[in-house]
N, C-alpha and C positions, 0 to 999 in steps of 0.2 A: 354393440353387435355390428360386425362389419358387413358391408353390402357386397355380396358375391355375385351380383348380376353381371352376366357376360355381355359385353358390348362388341358388336361386329366391327371389324376394321373398316374405316371409312364411313361409319354411320353418321358421325357428326358432319362430315363434308357433304354427304348426300342430303341431309336435312337442310343444310345451309343453301345448297344449290336449289332445292325444291322451293324453299321460301323465296329465294331471289327470283326464280322464274315466275312464281306466282305474283310477286310484287310488280315485275315488269309487265305482265299481262294486265294487271289491275290498272296500272298507270296508262298503258296503251288504250284501255277501254275508257278511262276517264278523260283522256286528252280531248277527244271531240266534244264531250259534254262541257268541259270547262271552257273550251274555246267558244262554244255556242252561247253559253251564259254570258261570257265576257263580251262577245260581239253584240249581243242584244242590248247592251248598255253603252255602246259606242255610237259615234256618228258614222256616216257612210265613208268619209275619207279616212278615218282611223282604222276601219276594217281592212281597207286595201293598202294601208301604209306599209312601206318597207324601210327598215326591218319591222317585223310585226310588233304590235303593242298589245301586251296582255292585259294591262289594267286600263279601264276607261278613264278619260279625262273629264273632270267635273266641269260642266258648262257654267257659263257666267250669266248673271242677270244684270241688265243695264237699266238704271233708273234715270229717266230724263225729265227735266222740269222745263216746261214751255211757258214763256211769259207773254201775256196779252195786254200788258199795261199800255195805255195810250191808244188802244184800238177801240173802235165802236162796239158796244155791247151787242151780242148776238144771243140766239136761243140755244137750247141744249143740243139740238140736232146739228147745228153748225159746228159746235165744239167736238161733238162725238165724231163727226166726219173728219175734222182736222186731226183728232187723235189717231184715228185709223190710218190716215195718210202718214202720220209721223211714225207709226209702228210698221205697217206692212210694206210701204215703198222702200225705205232704207234697208229693211231686213231682206227684202227680195234682192236688192243690189249686192248685199253682202251675205248671201245664203250659205257661203262656205264657212263663215265664222261660227264657232261653237257657242251658240246663244241658248240659254235655258229659258229665258223669258224677257220680255220688254215691258217696262212699266212707264206710264206717262202721267205726270202731274201738270195740270193746267192752272196757272196762277194769274191773278190780276190785282194790281195794287197791293201786293203782299198777302193776298188771301187765296185760299184754295178754291178753284172753280169746279174741277172735276178730277177724277182719277180713272185711268184705263190700264188694262193689262192684257197681254196675250202670252199664253204659255207656248213653249217650244213645240210640243206635240200637236197643238192646234194649228200652228203655222205650217209645220211640215205636212200636215194632213190636207190643209186647204189652200196652200200656196199655188197649187197647179190650176185652180179655177178662180181664186180671188185676185192673184197677180200672176197671170200666166206668162208674162214677159216683162222685161225691164224697160219697155217703152211706155211710160206712164203719161196720162193726160189729166188735166185738172178736174174733169167731170167723171173720171173713171170710177171713183169711189161712190158716186151717187147710185150707180147700179149695183155695186157690190155690198153696200151697207146693209140692205135688207137680208141678204144671204148670211152675212156675219151675225146679225141678230138672231136669225132663225136657227142657225146651228150652234149659237152660243160660242163662237170662236174667240171672241174677245169680250171682256167685261168692261162696263162703263158705268160709273156712278157720278151723278150730277149733284153738286152742292149749291151752286149758284151764289146768292148773297149770304148764305148761311155757312160758307166755308170758313174754316179756322185759319188763323194767321200762319204763314209758312216762312221759316227762316231760309235764307239762301244757302244752298248746299255747295260743296266744292266739286270740281270736276277731276276725275281720275286721269292724270296726264299721260301715264305710261301704257295705257290699254289700246291695243289695235282696234278693238271694237268701237271704242269711243272715237278714235280718229276717223274711222270709216263713217260713222253716223254724222260726225261734224262736217266731213266733206260733203255729204249729201245735203245737209241743211244749208250749207254755205253756197252750194252751186245750183240749187233749185229754189223755186218759189211756190212749190205745192203746199207746204206747211205754212200757215199764217202765224202761228206762235213762234216766238224767238227763243232759241235754246239758251237757257239760263245756266244750267248745270247738268252734268252727266256723271253718275256714279256707277261703279262696278262692284258686284259682290258675287261670291260663289253660290251656286244653286245645286246642292248635293242631290236633292230629290229629282232633279231633271235628268239624271242618268237613267231613270226608269220611264222616260218619255215614250219609248217604244211600246211598253206595256200599256201605258195610259192611252196611247193612240189607238191600239187595238181594242182595248176594253171599252173606253169611253166614246171613241169616235168610229170604231169599226173600220180602221184604216185598211188599205190594200183592197179596194173594191174591184170586182171583176167588171168586164164590159157590160154585163147584165145588171149591174147595180148591187149584186150580192156581196156582203162583206164576210170577213173571216168568222165573225160571230155566227153568221148563217151556216157556214160550213161546219163550224164546231157543233152547232145544233144538229145538223144532219148526221155527223158521226155519232153523237150521243144517242140520237133516236135509233139509228141502225144497230148500234152496239147493245143498248138496253133491250130493244125488242128481240134481238137475236138471243140474248141471254135468257130472257123470259121464256121464249119458245123452246129453247134447248132444255131448260129446267123442267118445264111441264111435260113435253113430249118424251124426253129422255128418261125422266123418273117414272112416268106411267108405263113406258115400254119395259123398263127394267123390272118394275113391280110385277107386270104381267108375266114376264119370263120366270122370275124367282118364286112367285107365290101361287100363280094360277095354272102354270104348266107343270104337271107332275112328272112327265117323262124327262129323265136326265139326258137321253139321247137327243130329243128335240131341242132342249135347252142348249146343248153343246153345238148343234148344227146352226142354231140361230146366232149364237155368239160368234161362231167361226165366220158366218156370213157378214156380221157387222165388222169384225176385225179385218176381213178381206177387203172391205172398202178402203182401209187405210193404205193398202198396197197400190192403189190407183193414184198416180201423180195428179195434182190439181190442174196442171197445164193441159193434160189430156182431156179433162172435162170442160175446158173453157168453151170450145165451139158448141158441143152439145147443150151445155147450159144456156148459152146465148140463144140458140135456136129455140130452146124450150121457153125461155122468157119472152122471146119474140112472139111465139104462138099464144102465150098467155097475155100478151099486150102489156108486159111489165118492163119493157126496155125504157130507159130514161125515167126510172122511178125508184124511190127508196125501197119499195117492196121487192123490186127486182134484185137489189143488193142483198136484202134480208133473206129471201126464200132459200138460197142454197145453204144458209147457216141455221136452219131450223132443226135438223136432226143429224148429228154425227154419230158414227158407229162407236167411236172411242168414249163418247159420253154415256151411251147405253151400257157399254162394258164396265165403266167405272161405277155407275149406279148399281149394276147387278152385283159387282164384287162387294160393294158395301152392304147391300140388302141381304146377301147370303150370310153375313156375319151377325145379323140381328137375331135376338132370341126367338126361336120358333115357338116357345111356350106361350109368349104373349099373343102371337097370332092364333094359336090353337084355342087359347082362352077366349079370345074375341069371337072366334067361330062358334064356340059353345054358347056364348051369349047371344048369338044370332046377328052379329055385326056384318054388314055388307062389306064388299071390297073397298068401296069408296070411303066408308067410315074407318075401316082399318088403315087405309092409306093416310087419311087426314089426321086421325087421332093417335095412331101408334107409330107409323113409319116416319112421317114428317118430323115430329118433335125430336126423334133420335137421329135424324139424318142431316142436321145443320152442317156438320163438318164437310160431308161430301157435296152438299149444295154449294158451299163456299169454294171448294176446290174446283168444281165445274164452272162456277161463275168466273173465277180468275182465269181458268184455262180457255174459256170462250172469249173473255174480254180482251186478252192480249192480242190474238191474231185478228179478231174482227176490227178492233180499234186501229191497228196498224196496217190493215190490209190496203193494198194499193192497186194491184192488177185488175181484180174483178170490178171494183167501182169505176176504174178508168175505162173499162170496156163497156159496161152496162149503162153508166151515167153519161149520156151524150150531151146533155145540157148542163150549163154551169149551176143552175139552181139546185141540182141534185148531187153536186160534188160533195164528197167527204173531205175532211181536212187534209188527208194525205194527198189526194188528187189536186186539191187547191194549192198546196205548198209546191208541188212539182210544176204545176201549170203557170202559176203567177210569179214565180221567182225571178223571171226575166223582166217583169214590169213593176216589181215591188222593191222598195229599198231593202238592202241586205239586213240591216238591223231589225226591220219589221219582220222579215222572214225568220230570223233567229229568235225573236221574241215569241212568234207563233209556235216555233218548234219547242221552246221551253214550256209554254202554256199547254201544249198538247201532251206533255209528259206528266202534268200535274195529276190527271185522273189515274194514271198508272201508279204513281207514288201513293196516292190516297188509298187505292185498292190494296196494295201490298202492306201499307202501314196498319190498316184497320183489320185485315183478314189474315195476318200472319199466324195467329194462334190457331185459327180454325183450319188453315191450310196444313199445318203440321199434324194436327189431330186427324184430319181426313186422310192424309197420305199414309199415316200409320195403319188406319183401318183398311184401306184399299190395297195395301202392299206396295204402293208407289213410293219408294224411298230413294233419296238422293245419295 
């Protein structure tokens, strides 16, 4: 049987153009995201390099063997201090080199005395206060070693007389990092151990040092001492509390309008009032809200950020639209059995309303988590900054790769919400009539 379907002239061309334009917009939207993820795994010099580098360069780990043969035996503290000098001083002198980690092995008479290691993220986090300048002095590490131990910036393992025999390794001759470290050891006398060998190896996992610095060390601290983890907590507290209040107040208000107010006219006027609040631009409310928070003594507090997000007219409208479609027979049967409004709401309405609760959760989560202007105005102290305010305010004093890593981490909650709630979002949208 032949296909007699009539095709309009140019239909195929229009479809091709539509797909092409869609792909262009998708790529344009993905471009900043891809660049942000790529930059979060680069060093600072690679981010600003010209021409731009899309792929991060894998850092290198340098393994150094220091020989103490012929020297007078010392205690573990002496060797730990010498190992820290051998790591932190030359690394500071060559901080532009892309180093993933520095490992030190101390040997004496062919046996391992100790091993020490410092990861790249620890060095970049602590270099500003452990080795603030390149002007070193022999006793400088005496004051810094307690801080290194306290913050676990470097690991040190002492073997002493129980160390295993060590074979002499070879030195990587073509590495610039090795050459820079050799120059330091040859021109200074800070390190008592004599360099025996230096090996270079690739350190793939070091490209994630920006994330490890933020998560493990809380890098990018503000002048008040608060870290990005603290700002992340502030955002989480503000967002989750706002969602909880919106769900409770919005659902109760919608239930009252749908099931306790019998007059359709009053219901309509109330809904029109709530919808009318959507016509007021947020910027118009900025000054009145600030004056209100000031009168309530909530300026520079997290509750001052939360309070304007406790009851939105659109939330009540969506809840009412969903509740209006629930079977009235169930409510009437519950009334016959003598159920109160609280019992009907908890035992009948709530179990059937999971989709709309999910829709409202996502709808509130997105703007509150990403909000910038209101937290910037109301949170005058750094301790109450949300992550959006912190990113904007500290980007001039924080390394670019750390800022990019924070930006990527701040998107993780959004991805989790969409990935876990997609099914309920679609179901809730079909009930409320909000279709894309």
